[in-house]
C-alpha positions as CSV (number, residue, x, y, z in Angstrom):
1,X,54.9,197.9,-7.6
2,X,52.4,195.2,-8.3
3,X,52.1,192.2,-5.9
4,X,54.0,189.9,-8.3
5,X,57.1,192.1,-8.1
6,X,57.2,192.1,-4.3
7,X,60.2,190.3,-2.8
8,X,59.0,187.1,-1.2
9,X,60.4,186.0,2.1
10,X,62.5,182.9,1.9
11,X,61.1,179.7,3.5
12,X,62.0,179.0,7.1
13,X,64.4,176.2,6.2
14,X,66.4,178.3,3.8
15,X,66.6,181.2,6.3
16,X,68.0,178.8,8.9
17,X,70.6,177.4,6.5
18,X,71.7,181.0,5.6
19,X,72.1,181.8,9.3
20,X,74.2,178.7,9.8
21,X,76.5,179.6,6.9
22,X,76.9,183.1,8.2
23,X,77.6,181.8,11.7
24,X,80.2,179.3,10.3
25,X,82.0,182.1,8.4
26,X,82.0,184.3,11.5
27,X,83.3,181.8,14.0
28,X,85.5,179.4,12.0
29,X,89.0,179.9,10.8
30,X,88.3,178.2,7.5
31,X,84.6,177.6,6.6
32,X,85.6,174.9,4.1
33,X,87.5,172.9,6.7
34,X,85.7,172.9,10.1
35,X,82.7,174.3,11.9
36,X,83.9,174.6,15.5
37,X,87.3,175.7,16.8
38,X,89.0,175.9,20.1
39,X,89.6,179.3,21.6
40,X,93.0,180.6,20.8
41,X,94.0,180.6,24.4
42,X,93.1,176.9,24.8
43,X,94.9,176.0,21.5
44,X,98.1,177.7,22.4
45,X,98.1,176.4,25.9
46,X,97.6,172.8,24.8
47,X,100.3,173.1,22.1
48,X,102.8,174.6,24.6
49,X,102.1,171.9,27.2
50,X,103.0,169.3,24.5
51,X,106.2,171.1,23.8
52,X,105.0,171.6,20.2
53,X,107.4,172.0,17.3
54,X,107.2,175.3,15.4
55,X,105.0,173.7,12.8
56,X,101.9,171.7,13.7
57,X,98.8,170.7,11.9
58,X,95.1,170.5,12.9
59,X,91.8,169.3,11.5
60,X,88.3,168.5,12.6
61,X,88.1,165.3,14.6
62,X,85.7,162.6,13.5
63,X,84.0,163.0,16.9
64,X,81.9,166.1,17.3
65,X,83.1,168.9,19.4
66,X,86.8,167.8,19.4
67,X,90.0,168.7,17.6
68,X,92.7,166.5,16.3
69,X,96.2,168.0,15.7
70,X,99.7,166.8,15.2
71,X,102.9,167.9,17.0
72,X,106.3,166.6,16.1
73,X,104.7,163.9,13.9
74,X,102.4,162.7,16.7
75,X,98.6,162.9,16.6
76,X,96.6,164.0,19.5
77,X,93.0,164.8,20.3
78,X,92.5,168.2,22.0
79,X,89.5,168.6,24.3
80,X,88.6,171.1,27.0
81,X,89.5,168.5,29.7
82,X,92.9,167.6,28.3
83,X,94.9,166.2,25.4
84,X,94.5,162.5,24.4
85,X,96.4,160.4,21.9
86,X,94.6,159.5,18.7
87,X,94.4,155.9,17.5
88,X,96.9,154.9,14.8
89,X,94.2,154.5,12.1
90,X,92.9,157.9,13.2
91,X,96.3,159.6,13.0
92,X,97.0,158.1,9.5
93,X,93.8,159.5,8.1
94,X,94.0,160.9,4.6
95,X,91.9,163.9,5.5
96,X,93.9,167.0,4.5
97,X,95.5,168.9,7.3
98,X,96.0,172.7,7.4
99,X,99.4,173.9,8.6
100,X,99.8,176.9,10.9
101,X,103.5,177.7,11.6
102,X,103.7,179.1,15.2
103,X,106.4,180.1,17.6
104,X,105.6,179.4,21.2
105,X,107.4,180.9,24.2
106,X,106.5,180.1,27.8
107,X,106.2,183.1,30.0
108,X,105.1,181.4,33.3
109,X,103.1,178.4,34.4
110,X,99.7,179.9,33.4
111,X,100.3,182.2,30.5
112,X,101.9,181.8,27.1
113,X,103.2,184.4,24.7
114,X,102.9,183.6,21.0
115,X,103.5,185.2,17.7
116,X,102.5,184.2,14.3
117,X,105.5,184.0,12.0
118,X,103.8,183.3,8.7
119,X,100.2,182.4,8.0
120,X,99.1,183.8,4.6
121,X,95.9,181.8,4.6
122,X,95.0,182.3,8.3
123,X,92.5,184.8,9.7
124,X,91.7,184.2,13.3
125,X,88.3,185.3,14.5
126,X,88.4,188.4,16.6
127,X,84.9,188.1,18.0
128,X,84.0,185.8,21.0
129,X,81.7,182.9,20.8
130,X,78.1,183.5,21.9
131,X,77.0,181.2,24.7
132,X,74.8,179.0,22.6
133,X,77.5,178.6,19.9
134,X,80.5,177.8,22.1
135,X,82.0,174.4,21.4
136,X,81.2,171.8,24.0
137,X,84.3,169.6,24.2
138,X,84.4,166.3,26.0
139,X,87.3,163.9,26.7
140,X,87.0,160.5,25.2
141,X,89.2,157.6,26.3
142,X,89.2,155.9,23.0
143,X,88.7,157.9,19.7
144,X,88.2,154.6,17.9
145,X,85.0,153.7,19.6
146,X,81.5,154.3,18.3
147,X,79.5,157.3,19.6
148,X,76.3,156.5,21.5
149,X,74.3,158.9,19.5
150,X,71.2,158.7,21.7
151,X,73.1,159.6,24.9
152,X,75.2,162.2,23.1
153,X,72.1,163.9,21.8
154,X,70.4,163.8,25.2
155,X,73.4,165.7,26.7
156,X,73.2,168.4,24.2
157,X,69.4,168.8,24.6
158,X,69.9,169.0,28.4
159,X,72.4,171.8,27.9
160,X,70.1,173.6,25.5
161,X,67.2,173.2,27.9
162,X,69.2,174.9,30.7
163,X,69.9,177.9,28.3
164,X,66.3,178.1,27.3
165,X,65.0,177.9,30.8
166,X,67.4,180.7,31.9
167,X,66.4,182.9,29.0
168,X,62.7,182.6,29.9
169,X,63.5,183.4,33.6
170,X,62.4,179.9,34.8
171,X,65.6,178.2,36.0
172,X,63.6,175.3,37.6
173,X,62.6,174.2,34.1
174,X,66.3,173.3,33.4
175,X,65.8,169.9,35.0
176,X,63.1,168.9,32.5
177,X,63.6,165.6,30.8
178,X,65.2,165.8,27.3
179,X,62.6,163.4,25.9
180,X,64.8,162.1,23.1
181,X,63.5,159.0,21.5
182,X,64.1,157.1,18.2
183,X,61.9,158.4,15.4
184,X,58.7,156.5,15.0
185,X,58.7,156.8,11.2
186,X,61.6,157.0,8.7
187,X,60.3,160.3,7.2
188,X,60.8,161.9,10.7
189,X,64.5,161.2,10.6
190,X,66.4,159.1,13.2
191,X,65.6,160.8,16.5
192,X,62.8,163.0,17.8
193,X,62.9,165.4,20.7
194,X,59.6,166.1,22.5
195,X,60.9,168.4,25.3
196,X,59.2,171.5,24.0
197,X,55.6,170.4,24.6
198,X,55.7,169.9,28.4
199,X,57.6,173.1,28.8
200,X,54.8,175.2,27.3
201,X,53.0,175.7,30.6
202,X,55.9,176.4,33.0
203,X,57.6,178.8,30.4
204,X,54.2,180.3,29.4
205,X,55.1,180.1,25.7
206,X,54.0,178.3,22.6
207,X,55.7,174.9,22.1
208,X,56.9,175.8,18.6
209,X,58.6,179.0,20.0
210,X,60.3,176.8,22.6
211,X,61.3,174.3,20.0
212,X,62.8,177.2,17.9
213,X,64.7,178.4,20.9
214,X,66.1,174.9,21.5
215,X,66.9,174.6,17.8
216,X,69.1,177.7,18.0
217,X,71.0,176.4,21.0
218,X,71.5,172.7,20.2
219,X,75.0,172.2,18.7
220,X,74.7,168.9,16.7
221,X,75.8,169.9,13.2
222,X,78.7,167.4,13.2
223,X,76.3,164.5,13.6
224,X,72.9,165.5,12.3
225,X,71.5,167.4,9.4
226,X,69.9,170.7,10.3
227,X,67.1,169.8,12.6
228,X,63.5,170.5,11.7
229,X,60.4,171.5,13.7
230,X,57.4,169.4,13.0
231,X,53.8,169.5,14.2
232,X,53.1,171.4,17.5
233,X,56.8,171.5,18.5
234,X,58.6,168.2,17.8
235,X,62.3,168.4,16.8
236,X,63.4,165.8,14.2
237,X,67.0,164.9,13.8
238,X,68.5,163.0,10.8
239,X,72.0,161.6,10.9
240,X,74.5,163.1,8.5
241,X,75.8,160.8,5.7
242,X,79.4,161.6,6.4
243,X,79.0,160.9,10.1
244,X,77.5,157.5,9.5
245,X,80.4,156.7,7.1
246,X,82.9,157.6,9.7
247,X,81.2,155.5,12.3
248,X,81.1,152.6,9.9
249,X,84.8,153.0,9.3
250,X,85.5,152.7,13.0
251,X,83.4,149.5,13.1
252,X,85.4,148.1,10.2
253,X,88.7,148.8,12.0
254,X,87.4,146.9,15.1
255,X,85.5,144.0,13.9
256,X,85.9,141.9,17.0
257,X,83.7,144.2,19.1
258,X,82.4,146.5,16.3
259,X,83.9,149.6,18.1
260,X,81.2,149.4,20.8
261,X,82.5,151.5,23.7
262,X,83.2,150.1,27.1
263,X,81.4,151.5,30.2
264,X,82.9,154.8,31.5
265,X,83.1,153.4,35.0
266,X,83.8,149.7,35.7
267,X,81.5,148.0,38.3
268,X,81.8,144.7,40.2
269,X,78.7,142.8,39.1
270,X,77.4,139.6,40.7
271,X,74.8,137.7,38.6
272,X,72.9,134.9,40.4
273,X,71.2,132.6,37.9
274,X,70.2,129.0,37.1
275,X,70.1,127.7,40.7
276,X,68.9,124.1,40.4
277,X,68.5,121.8,43.4
278,X,70.9,119.0,44.3
279,X,69.6,115.4,43.7
280,X,66.9,116.8,41.3
281,X,67.0,117.0,37.6
282,X,66.9,120.4,35.9
283,X,63.5,121.0,34.3
284,X,62.1,123.5,31.8
285,X,61.6,126.0,34.6
286,X,65.4,126.3,34.9
287,X,65.7,127.2,31.2
288,X,64.8,130.8,31.4
289,X,67.0,131.6,34.4
290,X,70.0,129.9,32.9
291,X,70.0,131.5,29.5
292,X,68.8,135.0,30.5
293,X,71.4,135.1,33.3
294,X,74.1,133.9,31.0
295,X,73.2,136.5,28.4
296,X,73.2,139.4,30.9
297,X,76.5,138.3,32.3
298,X,78.0,138.2,28.8
299,X,76.8,141.7,28.0
300,X,78.0,143.2,31.3
301,X,81.4,141.6,30.7
302,X,81.5,142.9,27.1
303,X,80.9,146.4,28.5
304,X,84.0,146.0,30.6
305,X,82.5,145.2,34.0
306,X,84.1,142.7,36.4
307,X,81.4,140.0,36.5
308,X,81.1,137.2,39.0
309,X,78.7,134.5,37.8
310,X,77.1,132.5,40.7
311,X,75.0,129.3,40.7
312,X,73.1,129.4,44.0
313,X,72.2,125.7,44.2
314,X,69.9,124.2,46.8
315,X,72.3,121.8,48.6
316,X,71.1,122.0,52.2
317,X,68.0,121.1,54.2
318,X,65.7,118.4,55.5
319,X,65.5,116.6,52.1
320,X,69.2,115.5,52.4
321,X,68.5,113.9,55.8
322,X,65.7,111.7,54.5
323,X,67.6,110.9,51.2
324,X,70.8,109.9,53.0
325,X,68.7,107.8,55.5
326,X,66.8,106.0,52.7
327,X,70.0,105.3,50.7
328,X,71.8,104.0,53.8
329,X,69.1,101.5,54.2
330,X,68.6,100.5,50.5
331,X,72.0,101.1,48.9
332,X,74.7,101.8,51.5
333,X,77.5,101.0,49.0
334,X,76.6,104.0,46.8
335,X,77.0,106.3,49.8
336,X,80.5,104.9,50.5
337,X,81.7,105.6,47.0
338,X,81.8,102.0,45.8
339,X,82.2,102.0,42.0
340,X,80.2,98.8,41.7
341,X,77.2,100.6,43.1
342,X,77.6,103.9,41.3
343,X,74.4,105.9,40.7
344,X,73.6,108.8,38.5
345,X,71.2,111.7,38.9
346,X,68.2,109.8,37.5
347,X,68.7,107.2,40.2
348,X,69.0,109.9,42.9
349,X,65.6,111.4,41.7
350,X,64.0,108.0,42.1
351,X,65.5,107.5,45.5
352,X,64.3,111.0,46.5
353,X,60.7,110.2,45.5
354,X,60.8,106.9,47.6
355,X,62.3,108.8,50.5
356,X,59.7,111.5,50.4
357,X,56.9,108.9,50.4
358,X,58.4,107.2,53.4
359,X,58.9,110.5,55.2
360,X,55.2,111.3,54.8
361,X,54.0,107.8,55.8
362,X,56.4,106.5,58.4
363,X,56.9,108.5,61.7
364,X,60.0,106.4,62.6
365,X,61.6,107.2,59.3
366,X,60.8,110.8,59.8
367,X,62.4,110.9,63.2
368,X,65.6,109.2,61.8
369,X,65.8,111.6,58.9
370,X,65.6,114.6,61.2
371,X,68.4,113.1,63.4
372,X,70.5,112.7,60.2
373,X,70.0,116.4,59.4
374,X,71.3,117.3,62.9
375,X,74.3,115.1,62.4
376,X,74.9,116.7,59.0
377,X,74.7,120.2,60.4
378,X,77.1,119.2,63.3
379,X,79.7,118.1,60.8
380,X,79.5,114.3,61.1
381,X,82.1,113.0,58.7
382,X,80.1,110.0,57.5
383,X,77.1,112.2,56.8
384,X,79.2,114.8,55.1
385,X,80.8,112.2,52.8
386,X,77.3,111.0,51.7
387,X,76.3,114.6,51.2
388,X,79.4,115.3,49.0
389,X,78.6,112.3,46.8
390,X,75.1,113.6,46.2
391,X,76.4,117.0,45.3
392,X,79.1,115.6,43.0
393,X,76.7,113.4,41.0
394,X,74.3,116.3,40.6
395,X,76.9,118.7,39.4
396,X,78.1,116.3,36.8
397,X,74.5,116.2,35.3
398,X,74.2,120.0,35.6
399,X,77.5,120.4,33.7
400,X,76.2,118.3,30.8
401,X,73.2,120.6,30.5
402,X,75.3,123.7,30.6
403,X,77.6,122.4,27.9
404,X,74.6,121.7,25.7
405,X,73.4,125.3,26.2
406,X,76.9,126.7,25.8
407,X,76.7,128.4,29.2
408,X,79.9,130.3,30.2
409,X,82.4,128.1,31.9
410,X,83.0,130.8,34.6
411,X,79.7,130.0,36.2
412,X,80.7,129.2,39.8
413,X,78.6,126.8,41.9
414,X,78.1,128.3,45.4
415,X,75.3,126.5,47.3
416,X,73.3,127.4,50.4
417,X,75.8,125.4,52.5
418,X,78.5,128.0,51.7
419,X,76.7,130.5,54.0
420,X,75.8,128.2,56.9
421,X,78.5,129.6,59.2
422,X,77.2,133.1,58.7
423,X,73.6,132.5,59.7
424,X,73.8,132.8,63.5
425,X,75.8,136.1,63.2
426,X,73.3,137.4,60.7
427,X,70.4,136.9,63.1
428,X,72.3,138.8,65.8
429,X,73.0,141.7,63.4
430,X,69.2,141.9,62.6
431,X,68.5,141.9,66.3
432,X,71.1,144.6,66.9
433,X,69.5,146.7,64.1
434,X,66.2,146.6,66.1
435,X,64.1,145.0,63.3
436,X,63.8,141.5,64.7
437,X,60.6,140.5,66.5
438,X,59.5,137.2,68.0
439,X,56.3,135.6,66.8
440,X,55.1,132.2,68.1
441,X,58.7,131.4,69.1
442,X,60.1,132.3,65.7
443,X,62.4,135.3,64.9
444,X,60.7,137.4,62.2
445,X,61.0,140.8,60.5
446,X,57.7,142.6,59.8
447,X,57.8,145.2,57.0
448,X,55.3,147.8,56.4
449,X,53.1,147.2,53.3
450,X,53.3,143.4,53.3
451,X,50.2,141.5,54.3
452,X,48.8,138.0,53.7
453,X,45.4,137.1,52.2
454,X,43.6,137.8,55.5
455,X,45.1,141.3,55.6
456,X,47.3,140.6,58.5
457,X,51.0,141.6,58.5
458,X,53.1,139.1,56.6
459,X,56.4,138.3,58.4
460,X,59.7,137.1,56.9
461,X,60.9,134.3,59.1
462,X,64.7,134.2,59.6
463,X,64.8,131.6,62.4
464,X,62.2,129.0,63.2
465,X,61.1,128.2,66.7
466,X,63.2,125.0,66.8
467,X,66.3,127.1,65.9
468,X,66.5,126.2,62.3
469,X,67.1,128.7,59.6
470,X,65.0,129.5,56.5
471,X,66.1,130.0,52.9
472,X,65.4,133.7,53.4
473,X,68.1,133.8,56.0
474,X,70.5,132.3,53.6
475,X,69.5,134.9,50.9
476,X,70.3,137.7,53.4
477,X,73.6,136.1,54.3
478,X,74.5,135.7,50.6
479,X,73.5,139.3,49.9
480,X,75.8,140.6,52.7
481,X,78.7,138.4,51.6
482,X,78.5,139.6,48.0
483,X,78.3,143.2,49.0
484,X,81.1,143.1,51.6
485,X,83.6,140.3,50.7
486,X,83.0,140.3,46.9
487,X,82.8,144.2,46.8
488,X,79.8,144.1,44.5
489,X,78.4,147.3,43.1
490,X,75.5,145.7,41.3
491,X,73.8,142.4,42.3
492,X,71.3,140.7,40.0
493,X,69.0,137.8,40.9
494,X,67.5,136.1,37.8
495,X,64.5,134.1,39.0
496,X,60.9,133.7,38.1
497,X,58.4,136.5,38.8
498,X,56.7,134.5,41.6
499,X,59.7,135.4,43.8
500,X,59.3,139.2,43.3
501,X,57.8,139.7,46.8
502,X,60.4,137.6,48.5
503,X,63.3,139.6,47.0
504,X,61.6,142.9,47.6
505,X,61.5,142.0,51.3
506,X,65.1,140.7,51.3
507,X,66.3,143.9,49.7
508,X,64.4,146.1,52.1
509,X,65.6,144.2,55.2
510,X,69.2,144.4,53.9
511,X,68.9,148.2,53.6
512,X,67.3,148.6,57.0
513,X,70.0,146.5,58.7
514,X,72.8,148.1,56.7
515,X,73.9,144.7,55.4
516,X,74.9,146.4,52.1
517,X,76.2,149.8,51.2
518,X,73.9,152.5,49.8
519,X,75.9,152.5,46.5
520,X,75.1,148.8,45.9
521,X,72.4,148.3,43.3
522,X,70.1,145.4,44.2
523,X,68.0,144.2,41.3
524,X,65.6,141.3,40.9
525,X,65.4,140.2,37.2
526,X,62.0,138.4,37.0
527,X,60.8,136.3,34.1
528,X,57.5,134.6,33.2
529,X,56.6,131.0,32.7
530,X,57.2,128.6,29.8
531,X,53.8,127.5,28.6
532,X,52.7,124.7,26.2
533,X,51.2,125.4,22.8
534,X,47.8,125.1,24.4
535,X,48.6,128.1,26.7
536,X,48.7,125.9,29.8
537,X,51.7,125.1,32.0
538,X,54.3,123.2,30.0
539,X,54.1,119.5,31.1
540,X,54.5,116.0,29.7
541,X,51.5,114.0,28.6
542,X,51.6,112.2,31.9
543,X,51.4,115.5,33.7
544,X,55.0,115.5,34.9
545,X,57.3,118.5,34.6
546,X,59.3,118.5,31.3
547,X,63.0,117.6,31.9
548,X,65.4,120.1,30.4
549,X,67.7,117.4,29.0
550,X,64.7,115.8,27.2
551,X,63.6,119.1,25.8
552,X,67.1,119.9,24.4
553,X,67.4,116.3,23.0
554,X,64.1,116.8,21.2
555,X,65.3,120.1,19.7
556,X,68.4,118.3,18.3
557,X,66.4,115.5,16.8
558,X,64.0,117.9,15.1
559,X,66.8,120.2,13.8
560,X,68.7,117.2,12.4
561,X,65.5,115.9,10.7
562,X,64.9,119.3,9.2
563,X,68.5,119.7,7.9
564,X,68.5,116.2,6.4
565,X,65.2,116.9,4.6
566,X,66.6,120.2,3.1
567,X,69.8,118.5,2.0
568,X,67.7,115.9,0.1
569,X,65.6,118.5,-1.6
570,X,68.7,120.5,-2.6
571,X,70.6,117.4,-3.7
572,X,73.5,118.1,-1.4
573,X,75.7,115.9,0.7
574,X,77.3,116.7,4.0
575,X,79.4,114.6,6.4
576,X,77.9,113.3,9.6
577,X,80.1,115.5,11.6
578,X,79.0,118.6,9.7
579,X,75.3,117.6,10.0
580,X,75.7,117.1,13.8
581,X,77.4,120.5,14.1
582,X,74.7,122.3,12.2
583,X,71.9,120.5,14.1
584,X,73.4,121.4,17.4
585,X,73.8,125.1,16.4
586,X,70.3,125.4,14.9
587,X,68.5,123.2,17.5
588,X,70.0,124.7,20.7
589,X,70.2,128.1,19.2
590,X,66.5,128.0,18.3
591,X,65.5,127.1,21.9
592,X,67.6,129.9,23.4
593,X,66.7,132.5,20.9
594,X,63.0,131.8,21.1
595,X,63.2,132.4,24.9
596,X,65.4,135.5,24.7
597,X,63.4,137.1,21.9
598,X,60.4,137.3,24.2
599,X,59.9,140.0,26.8
600,X,61.4,138.2,29.8
601,X,58.5,139.4,32.1
602,X,55.9,137.7,29.9
603,X,54.9,134.1,29.7
604,X,55.5,132.5,26.3
605,X,54.3,129.4,24.4
606,X,56.9,126.9,23.6
607,X,56.6,125.6,20.0
608,X,59.3,123.7,18.2
609,X,57.7,124.4,14.8
610,X,57.8,128.2,15.3
611,X,61.3,128.4,16.8
612,X,62.8,126.2,14.0
613,X,61.2,128.2,11.2
614,X,63.4,130.0,8.6
615,X,61.0,132.9,8.6
616,X,60.4,135.5,11.2
617,X,62.4,136.5,14.3
618,X,64.0,133.1,14.9
619,X,67.5,131.7,15.3
620,X,67.5,129.8,12.0
621,X,66.6,133.1,10.2
622,X,69.6,134.9,11.9
623,X,72.0,132.0,11.2
624,X,70.9,131.8,7.6
625,X,71.4,135.6,7.2
626,X,74.9,135.3,8.6
627,X,75.8,132.3,6.5
628,X,74.4,134.1,3.4
629,X,76.7,137.0,3.9
630,X,79.7,134.8,4.4
631,X,78.8,133.1,1.1
632,X,78.8,136.5,-0.7
633,X,82.3,137.2,0.8
634,X,83.6,133.8,-0.3
635,X,82.5,134.5,-3.9
636,X,84.1,137.9,-3.7
637,X,87.4,136.4,-2.5
638,X,87.3,133.8,-5.3
639,X,86.9,136.6,-7.9
640,X,89.5,138.9,-6.4
641,X,93.0,138.9,-7.7
642,X,94.5,139.1,-4.3
643,X,93.4,139.9,-0.7
644,X,90.0,141.6,-0.4
645,X,90.7,145.2,0.6
646,X,87.8,147.0,2.4
647,X,89.6,150.2,3.4
648,X,88.1,152.3,0.6
649,X,85.7,155.1,1.6
650,X,82.0,154.2,2.0
651,X,79.7,155.3,-0.8
652,X,76.2,155.3,0.7
653,X,73.6,156.8,-1.5
654,X,70.7,154.3,-2.1
655,X,67.8,154.3,0.4
656,X,68.4,150.7,1.4
657,X,72.1,151.4,1.9
658,X,71.2,154.3,4.2
659,X,68.7,152.2,6.1
660,X,71.3,149.5,6.7
661,X,74.0,152.0,7.7
662,X,71.7,153.6,10.2
663,X,70.8,150.2,11.8
664,X,74.5,149.4,12.1
665,X,75.2,152.7,13.8
666,X,72.5,152.0,16.4
667,X,74.4,149.0,17.9
668,X,76.0,150.7,20.9
669,X,72.8,152.3,21.9
670,X,71.0,148.9,21.9
671,X,73.7,147.2,23.9
672,X,73.8,150.0,26.5
673,X,70.0,149.8,26.8
674,X,70.3,146.0,27.5
675,X,73.0,146.6,30.1
676,X,70.8,149.2,31.8
677,X,67.3,147.6,31.5
678,X,68.3,143.9,31.5
679,X,66.0,143.1,28.5
680,X,67.8,140.8,26.0
681,X,64.8,140.9,23.8
682,X,65.9,144.4,22.6
683,X,69.0,142.9,21.2
684,X,67.0,140.2,19.4
685,X,64.7,142.9,17.9
686,X,67.8,144.8,16.8
687,X,69.4,142.0,14.9
688,X,66.1,140.9,13.4
689,X,65.7,144.4,12.0
690,X,69.3,144.4,10.9
691,X,68.9,141.1,9.0
692,X,65.7,142.4,7.4
693,X,67.3,145.6,6.2
694,X,70.3,143.7,4.9
695,X,68.0,141.5,2.8
696,X,66.3,144.6,1.4
697,X,69.7,146.1,0.6
698,X,71.0,142.9,-1.1
699,X,67.9,142.7,-3.3
700,X,68.0,146.3,-4.5
701,X,71.8,147.0,-4.5
702,X,74.0,144.7,-6.6
703,X,77.2,143.8,-4.7
704,X,79.2,141.6,-7.0
705,X,77.9,143.5,-10.1
706,X,78.2,147.0,-8.8
707,X,78.7,149.8,-11.3
708,X,82.2,150.7,-10.2
709,X,85.0,149.0,-8.2
710,X,84.8,151.6,-5.5
711,X,81.0,151.0,-5.1
712,X,81.6,147.2,-5.0
713,X,84.2,147.6,-2.2
714,X,81.9,149.9,-0.3
715,X,79.0,147.4,-0.5
716,X,81.3,144.5,0.4
717,X,82.4,146.5,3.5
718,X,78.7,146.9,4.4
719,X,78.3,143.1,4.1
720,X,81.3,142.6,6.4
721,X,80.0,145.0,9.0
722,X,76.6,143.3,9.0
723,X,78.1,139.9,9.4
724,X,80.4,141.1,12.2
725,X,77.4,142.7,14.0
726,X,75.3,139.6,13.7
727,X,78.2,137.4,14.9
728,X,78.8,139.7,17.9
729,X,75.2,139.9,18.8
730,X,74.6,136.2,18.6
731,X,77.7,135.5,20.7
732,X,76.4,137.9,23.3
733,X,73.2,135.8,23.3
734,X,75.2,132.7,23.7
735,X,74.4,131.3,20.2
736,X,77.0,129.7,18.0
737,X,77.2,131.0,14.4
738,X,77.8,128.9,11.2
739,X,79.9,129.9,8.3
740,X,77.9,127.6,6.1
741,X,74.3,126.5,6.4
């Protein structure tokens, strides 16, 4: 025959698809119904354990690698680890069920005898599953929760890596990292696996051959399209359309939390943040600690953890001795609680400055102030009453700031004074652990690797030569109390990056002295500085530190002016109450979002003009996107004859629809990443991309004027899911949303 009559070999992709179809026919009861099945022994055992009726039904679960079936009218999810109930909306699915009439007779506690009475359409496979094709079944506590696709894919890649390493005779390579990352470009799909390249040397094989071996063993057909090998050995995975539709349906059925799963194991988490000083006003430096800590606490609680929010205020020390002494001489009535001589925090700040000047200039005043500190530490009632007044006035001012910032009300104030009684015992524990050394009369701990500028060992002082304690001693006592009495599993300290060395020392000493258990995670969450627009430290024109209240008031004034100007341009009128509500949501939200959107470890420049802009990754842009979607829904409700039903199947075909659906499905992965890495900026990046993709979808896909009623319902459901996701994400960031803007 001539060359043109020779049979050409099919392309690689077609050959793989044919293999998958043949494998499906070989190992599935009904190729048109499902791809993976339980073994007969598992299926009969589970059915008998449930005291199944003679007739039951089964179908593929919406979650990969699992089976849903009905017994006596009840729906269950069968997995290798057990049988779980299926959620009500799952059980009432309109997906057709196949009926297999069986008669089950128990023989003993471990074996079951069965006989098929009638099954004209049923042909059970007689061959066994090969190792790489056996279904991997996992128990899920809630079938109505979204799948963390990234973690799920990593698990399957790890299992395939173990098989590949064994087949090559190099078991040690089974511990290789799965290297699953989101795809860098849309044409590469949704996820990319780079595990084959670093395995080339230990396995002594070509990366593409290793990638092909992985491809044959990774069972992801229920979630992804057939994977492709690209370049030298990259594996590209693209989400299946029907899987995305099912995930969107789950989100639609749980709009309050968008079906985001809770953590598999609940932890007791302590989050230490804000931490202002008594008798001092909060300044711009407290902004980042307060809102970053509040956001992290919200996300941890959302994931189901038991969160204790602590405000470790500075309410003890020499400064209180000199402040009480000065006020006793200049305004004694205020210390006694006389209403006619009431003072606020601003007055206390002025008194503190005066007292500090006297302390530095007058030896006699210094001596009296130190004596007052001794009386305070000894529990003198008069001194304690004055101290409580100072704390009370300060906490009132702090609360006003927290209300402006919408900080969670569960933030518990627990100052340094709370740990005073524990300090002497702590020093003895450190001495008993053999890590305490005396240096110039002070009790210190010297840790290897910490030196000062001269290269000499840098100590951490826990008790001064005069018997006084340091704030480092208080931090160690607080750490011990939180680990033992609060039973914390994870402790977070949200402070500026300048304290990184301090907390590294505190954590190491706590480990050496066994103040905390090995299971307790100790994490410092550092953040950078707030800079002015000129790139220098953010200060007033006079050189003073910017007060946080003044900063927030300025944001409200600017937001209100911007809203009033826009209303005049549009010719609209709003009530004063509505303008005030919008100004507060936009102004405060802009300040918080501008901070959270930045990498917390970096410094950032504070600019009202940028953070109040309607363009770019800003709070006003997000609030406008949310309000725009709500406006679309209001118009749809006005045109609907009755209630707006969104339960119809999703019809996702257009590219912008697919891009929006993919971004919505990524939600659990992003929240879990923030929970793990403590970077709120990733959630901000996610919702910015979500809002951008929604705008592209809305511009190219008509919603109200869709071609069919079914398509209109599907697109309205996408709008609802986008709005729910934006609302949830902004609430986790501590930002209030607006139905109208």
